C-alpha positions, 0 to 999 in steps of 0.5 A: 624475459620476465613474465609480464614482458612475455604476457605483453608480447603475447596480448600484442600478437593477440591484438595483431589479429584485429589487423589482419587483412585475410583469414589465412593470415589470422589463422596464421597469427592464431597458431603463432599465439598458440605456439607461442604461449606453448613455449611460454608455459614451458618455460616456466614464464607462464603458468597454464591458467595464464596460457588458457587466458591467452588462448580464449583471449585468442580465440575471441579476436579470431572470431570476432575478426570472422563475424565482421568478415562474414557477408550480411544477408538481407533480410526481406521485407 
């Protein structure tokens, strides 16, 4: 596997967080991305800096998903 292909697979997984239907599914996907990026680093396919970027992207998607599903509290009139 090339580094580019490995990064593309990771980014595809990160995009899957957006499609998750539950918090549990998001958490599982997020954990998988962290593990996958660690394996890529250990195999020498990505650098530590690239791993940090992938994790930051996954964190951002997770936070965005959580934000979009939070109940909105109406403001008093």
